[in-house]
C-alpha positions as CSV (number, residue, x, y, z in Angstrom):
1,X,-5.7,3.2,20.3
2,X,-10.0,2.4,19.9
3,X,-11.2,0.3,17.4
4,X,-12.3,2.8,15.2
5,X,-9.3,4.5,15.0
6,X,-7.6,0.9,13.7
7,X,-10.2,0.8,11.6
8,X,-8.9,4.1,9.8
9,X,-5.6,3.1,9.9
10,X,-6.4,-0.2,8.4
11,X,-8.3,1.7,5.8
12,X,-5.5,4.1,4.7
13,X,-2.8,1.5,4.6
14,X,-5.5,-0.6,1.8
15,X,-6.3,2.6,-0.1
16,X,-2.4,3.5,-0.2
17,X,-1.9,-0.1,-1.3
18,X,-4.4,-0.5,-4.1
19,X,-3.4,3.5,-5.2
20,X,-0.1,2.1,-5.3
21,X,-0.6,-1.2,-7.6
22,X,-2.8,0.7,-9.9
23,X,-0.5,3.3,-10.3
24,X,2.0,0.3,-11.1
25,X,-0.2,-1.3,-13.7
26,X,-0.9,2.0,-15.3
27,X,2.6,2.7,-16.0
28,X,4.0,-0.1,-16.3
29,X,6.4,-0.6,-13.5
30,X,5.0,-2.8,-11.3
31,X,8.0,-4.6,-10.4
32,X,9.2,-1.4,-8.9
33,X,6.0,-1.2,-7.0
34,X,6.4,-4.3,-5.6
35,X,10.2,-4.3,-4.7
36,X,9.4,-0.5,-2.5
37,X,6.1,-2.4,-0.9
38,X,8.6,-5.4,0.2
39,X,11.3,-3.4,1.2
40,X,8.7,-1.1,3.3
41,X,6.9,-4.5,4.9
42,X,10.6,-6.3,5.3
43,X,11.2,-3.3,8.1
């Protein structure tokens, strides 16, 4: 995997995380979003 591919994947992961955080803050369900992220990263 080339450096540019790693950057794109990293950027997409960061964007997904920031989007989930924003949605959680906006809807007031930050605890649920954090629990989902914990489960996803514990795999």
